[in-house]
C-alpha positions in Angstrom: 62.9 -46.5 -7.9 60.3 -49.1 -9.2 61.2 -51.8 -11.6 58.7 -50.5 -14.1 60.4 -47.0 -14.1 63.8 -48.6 -14.4 62.6 -50.8 -17.3 61.0 -47.8 -19.1 64.1 -45.7 -18.6 66.3 -48.5 -20.0 63.9 -48.9 -23.0 64.1 -45.2 -23.8 67.8 -45.2 -23.5 68.0 -48.2 -25.8 65.8 -46.4 -28.3 68.3 -43.6 -28.3 71.0 -46.0 -29.4 69.2 -48.2 -32.0 69.5 -47.3 -35.7 66.6 -47.7 -38.1 66.0 -49.3 -41.5 66.3 -48.0 -45.0 63.7 -45.3 -45.4 62.5 -42.7 -47.9 62.3 -39.2 -46.6 59.2 -37.6 -48.0 58.4 -33.9 -47.6 54.9 -33.0 -48.5 52.3 -30.3 -47.9 48.7 -30.0 -46.9 46.2 -28.8 -49.6 43.1 -27.2 -48.2 40.3 -26.9 -50.8 40.2 -23.6 -52.8 36.8 -22.1 -53.3 35.5 -18.7 -54.5 35.4 -17.8 -50.7 39.2 -18.2 -50.5 40.3 -17.4 -54.0 39.0 -15.2 -56.7 40.1 -17.8 -59.2 40.5 -21.2 -57.5 43.2 -23.3 -59.1 42.2 -26.4 -60.9 43.1 -29.8 -59.3 45.5 -30.4 -62.2 47.3 -27.2 -61.2 47.6 -28.4 -57.6 49.1 -31.7 -58.8 51.6 -29.8 -61.1 52.5 -27.5 -58.2 53.4 -30.4 -55.9 55.7 -31.8 -58.6 57.3 -28.4 -59.3 58.0 -27.9 -55.6 59.8 -31.2 -55.4 57.2 -32.7 -53.1 56.4 -36.4 -53.3 53.5 -36.3 -50.8 50.3 -34.3 -50.5 47.8 -34.4 -47.7 44.2 -33.7 -48.9 42.4 -32.0 -45.9 39.0 -32.3 -47.6 39.5 -34.7 -50.5 37.1 -34.8 -53.5 37.1 -37.2 -56.5 38.2 -34.5 -58.9 41.3 -33.6 -56.9 42.2 -37.3 -56.3 41.9 -38.0 -60.0 44.3 -35.2 -60.8 47.1 -37.4 -59.3 46.6 -40.3 -61.6 49.8 -42.0 -62.7 51.9 -39.5 -60.8 54.7 -40.3 -58.3 52.9 -38.2 -55.6 51.6 -40.2 -52.6 48.3 -39.0 -51.0 47.1 -38.9 -47.4 43.4 -38.6 -47.4 41.4 -37.1 -44.5 37.9 -38.2 -43.7 35.9 -35.2 -42.5 35.0 -35.2 -38.8 31.3 -34.9 -39.6 31.3 -38.4 -41.2 32.9 -40.2 -38.3 29.6 -41.0 -36.4 27.9 -42.4 -39.5 31.0 -44.5 -40.4 31.1 -45.9 -36.9 27.4 -46.8 -37.0 27.4 -48.7 -40.2 30.3 -50.1 -42.4 28.2 -49.4 -45.5 28.9 -45.7 -44.9 32.7 -46.4 -44.9 32.2 -48.4 -48.2 30.3 -45.5 -49.7 33.2 -43.1 -48.9 35.8 -45.5 -50.2 33.8 -46.1 -53.4 33.9 -42.4 -54.0 37.4 -41.4 -53.0 39.5 -44.5 -53.3 38.2 -47.4 -55.4 38.0 -45.5 -58.8 41.6 -44.4 -58.5 43.7 -46.8 -56.5 46.4 -48.0 -57.2 46.8 -45.7 -60.2 46.8 -43.0 -57.6 49.2 -43.7 -54.8 47.2 -43.5 -51.6 49.2 -44.5 -48.5 47.1 -43.4 -45.4 43.5 -42.6 -44.6 43.1 -40.4 -41.5 39.6 -40.9 -40.0 39.0 -37.4 -38.7 41.4 -34.6 -37.7 41.9 -33.5 -34.1 38.5 -34.8 -33.0 39.3 -34.6 -29.3 39.4 -30.8 -29.6 37.1 -29.9 -32.5 34.4 -32.6 -32.0 34.8 -34.1 -28.5 31.3 -35.4 -28.6 32.3 -37.7 -31.4 35.4 -39.2 -29.7 33.6 -42.4 -28.8 32.9 -43.0 -32.5 36.5 -42.7 -33.5 37.8 -46.2 -33.1 34.7 -48.0 -34.4 34.9 -45.7 -37.5 38.5 -46.6 -38.0 37.8 -50.3 -37.7 35.0 -50.1 -40.2 37.2 -48.3 -42.7 40.0 -50.8 -42.2 37.7 -53.8 -42.6 36.0 -52.2 -45.6 39.4 -51.8 -47.3 40.2 -55.5 -46.6 36.8 -56.6 -48.0 37.8 -54.6 -51.1 41.1 -56.4 -51.3 43.1 -53.3 -50.5 45.9 -54.0 -48.1 48.4 -51.3 -48.9 46.4 -48.3 -47.4 46.7 -47.9 -43.6 44.0 -46.4 -41.4 44.6 -44.0 -38.5 43.4 -40.7 -37.1 45.1 -37.3 -36.5 45.7 -35.8 -33.1 47.0 -32.3 -32.1 50.1 -32.3 -29.9 48.8 -29.7 -27.4 45.6 -31.7 -26.8 47.0 -35.1 -26.1 50.5 -34.6 -24.4 50.7 -33.5 -20.8 54.1 -31.9 -21.0 57.0 -32.1 -23.4 60.2 -31.4 -21.4 61.9 -33.5 -20.5 60.5 -35.8 -23.3 61.0 -38.9 -21.1 58.3 -37.5 -18.7 55.7 -37.0 -21.4 52.4 -38.8 -21.1 49.1 -38.8 -22.9 46.4 -36.7 -21.2 43.5 -38.3 -19.3 40.7 -39.1 -19.8 41.7 -39.3 -23.5 44.3 -41.9 -22.8 41.9 -44.5 -21.2 38.9 -43.7 -23.3 40.4 -43.2 -26.8 44.2 -43.4 -27.1 45.0 -46.7 -25.4 42.6 -48.8 -27.5 43.6 -46.8 -30.6 47.3 -47.6 -30.1 46.4 -51.3 -29.9 44.5 -50.9 -33.2 47.5 -49.2 -34.8 49.9 -51.9 -33.6 47.6 -54.7 -34.8 47.1 -53.2 -38.2 50.7 -51.9 -38.7 49.5 -48.3 -38.9 51.0 -45.0 -37.9 50.3 -42.5 -35.1 49.4 -39.2 -36.8 50.0 -35.9 -35.1 50.1 -32.2 -35.8 53.3 -30.5 -34.4 53.7 -26.7 -34.3 56.9 -25.5 -32.5 55.6 -21.9 -33.2 52.7 -22.4 -30.8 54.9 -23.9 -28.0 57.4 -21.1 -28.5 54.7 -18.4 -28.0 53.4 -20.1 -24.8 56.8 -20.3 -23.2 58.8 -17.1 -23.2 62.0 -18.8 -21.9 62.4 -20.8 -25.2 65.0 -19.0 -27.4 63.7 -18.2 -30.9 66.7 -19.9 -32.4 65.8 -23.1 -30.6 62.4 -23.1 -32.3 63.9 -22.2 -35.7 66.6 -25.0 -36.0 69.4 -22.4 -35.5 72.2 -24.2 -33.8 74.4 -22.3 -31.2 77.1 -23.5 -28.9 74.8 -23.4 -25.9 71.5 -23.8 -27.7 70.6 -27.2 -26.2 68.6 -28.9 -23.4 69.5 -32.2 -21.8 67.1 -34.9 -20.8 68.8 -36.2 -17.7 66.7 -39.4 -17.7 67.7 -40.6 -21.1 71.0 -38.8 -21.2 70.3 -37.3 -24.6 70.8 -33.8 -25.8 68.2 -31.7 -27.7 69.2 -28.9 -30.1 65.8 -28.0 -31.5 62.2 -27.8 -30.3 60.9 -30.0 -33.1 62.9 -33.0 -31.9 61.8 -32.4 -28.3 58.1 -32.6 -29.4 58.6 -35.7 -31.5 60.4 -37.6 -28.8 57.7 -36.5 -26.3 55.2 -38.4 -28.4 57.5 -41.4 -28.7 57.9 -41.4 -24.9 54.2 -41.1 -24.3 53.6 -44.1 -26.5 56.4 -46.0 -24.8 54.9 -45.4 -21.3 51.6 -46.7 -22.8 53.4 -49.9 -23.9 53.7 -49.1 -27.6 57.1 -47.6 -28.2 57.5 -49.1 -31.7 54.5 -47.6 -33.5 55.6 -45.3 -36.4 54.8 -41.6 -36.1 53.6 -39.4 -38.9 53.6 -35.6 -38.5 50.7 -34.5 -40.5 51.0 -30.7 -40.1 53.9 -28.4 -39.2 54.9 -24.9 -40.2 55.6 -21.3 -39.2 53.2 -18.4 -40.1 54.5 -15.6 -42.3 52.0 -13.1 -41.0 49.1 -12.7 -38.5 46.1 -10.6 -38.1 47.3 -10.0 -34.5 49.8 -7.2 -34.4 51.3 -8.7 -31.2 52.5 -11.8 -33.1 55.7 -10.2 -34.2 57.4 -13.5 -34.7 54.9 -14.4 -37.4 56.9 -13.0 -40.3 58.4 -14.3 -43.6 62.0 -14.2 -42.4 61.3 -16.6 -39.5 59.0 -18.7 -41.5 61.7 -19.3 -44.1 64.3 -20.0 -41.4 62.0 -22.6 -39.9 61.1 -24.3 -43.2 64.8 -24.4 -44.4 65.9 -25.7 -41.0 63.2 -28.3 -41.1 64.1 -29.6 -44.6 67.8 -29.6 -43.7 67.1 -31.5 -40.5 64.9 -34.1 -42.3 67.5 -34.7 -45.0 70.4 -35.0 -42.5 69.6 -38.6 -41.6 70.3 -38.0 -37.9 66.6 -38.5 -36.9 65.7 -37.6 -33.4 67.6 -38.6 -30.3 65.1 -41.4 -29.5 64.4 -42.5 -33.1 67.5 -42.6 -35.2 65.7 -43.5 -38.4 64.1 -40.2 -37.9 61.2 -38.4 -39.6 60.4 -40.3 -42.8 57.4 -38.2 -44.0 56.5 -34.6 -43.3 53.5 -32.5 -44.3 54.0 -28.8 -44.2 51.0 -26.7 -43.5 50.0 -25.5 -46.0 50.4 -25.3 -49.7 49.3 -21.7 -50.3 47.8 -18.8 -48.5 44.1 -17.8 -48.6 43.3 -14.7 -50.6 42.5 -11.6 -48.6 39.3 -9.8 -49.8 39.6 -6.1 -50.5 38.2 -3.9 -47.8 38.4 -6.6 -45.1 40.7 -6.7 -42.1 43.3 -9.4 -41.9 42.3 -11.8 -39.1 44.1 -15.1 -39.5 47.7 -16.4 -39.6 49.0 -17.2 -43.1 50.9 -20.5 -43.3 51.3 -21.1 -47.0 54.6 -21.8 -48.8 53.0 -20.2 -51.8 51.2 -16.9 -52.3 47.5 -17.0 -53.3 48.5 -16.5 -56.9 50.6 -19.7 -56.7 54.0 -18.0 -56.9 56.8 -19.0 -54.5 57.1 -17.3 -51.2 60.4 -18.8 -50.3 63.5 -20.0 -52.0 63.5 -23.6 -50.7 64.0 -27.0 -52.3 61.5 -29.4 -50.8 62.5 -32.4 -52.9 62.8 -35.6 -50.9 65.8 -37.8 -50.4 66.5 -41.5 -50.0 68.8 -42.5 -47.2 69.9 -45.7 -45.7 70.4 -46.4 -42.0 71.6 -49.7 -40.7 69.3 -52.2 -38.8 65.9 -51.8 -37.2 62.5 -51.3 -38.8 60.8 -48.8 -41.1 59.0 -45.9 -39.5 56.9 -43.2 -41.1 56.7 -39.8 -39.6 54.7 -36.7 -40.9 54.1 -33.4 -39.1 51.3 -31.2 -37.5 49.8 -28.5 -35.4 50.4 -28.5 -31.7 51.0 -26.1 -28.9 51.7 -27.1 -25.4 53.2 -25.9 -22.1 56.6 -27.2 -21.2 59.4 -26.6 -18.7 62.6 -26.4 -20.5 64.6 -25.0 -17.6 
């Protein structure tokens, strides 16, 4: 056994013992823009802001922000995560003036009267726009430097990855690594940027997709349903996993540790469970399972137990998504529905999403938010 392997194993074991700092658990949702193509009567931005408050959510992720929607959160206690569209990444990388232009439209007129915590430069570019992956880090650097030139130091800059596209395998979590060539070309220098700027690693995590890919995973394990024998042990770290969500989060933490960056905060930008699907074969995409997942997720985030390798746990979680798209009459249902609200903005589930402040001794403050991800894994 090499010294490096022993050192890494000890570090991961140490992570499983260390407690974190005082943190604010924030549960939020992703808002995808409503148009006449998705809703007969698209809700106003003010309605979206009011809905977030009524749901007890103190964070909202704007997938495609616009000034009118950002303005609707003026003087509220809701914190925003803004996403830069993938199409703008090359131009932002080429010239910092393009980063300034976006900031002058989306941030400068509103901050700090609107609480903006993170800007994600692109979303899952490695999958959706791989030809633009080389522009990712230069674009992030230009947005970061533009913010500093504007005197704004409380907004961090990152980008969002999809779990399935960047992690090789997720069980045992201690064996997880980032995929090549993304690791050398994109992720390694990006992790260094995140460390240098005190930013977070953003990732989409979907236990539903992993469960569908691996038939040996019990449905209860994916839905936070604890049973006497519903666990898997990581023999390297000696820790026990009782739900699939923790397995996936700790796989990300281990992949960063292997890359030499075990202390970078993790934000899960998307997570959820579909309540229906256009594919009749997806029988597990139903309202009962979706409600079990969301209730289990909220309960787990509030428990204060964190994950086995990160005791301070998930500090910020974005559920995908705020409400369903509206089905047009006479058209066949094609897509999965992920919303926690119906298209008419009424509640789909009986869940209290309000956040909770908790204190854990020692350590440092980590932010974690959730996302989409599906991946292959050997649990047995």
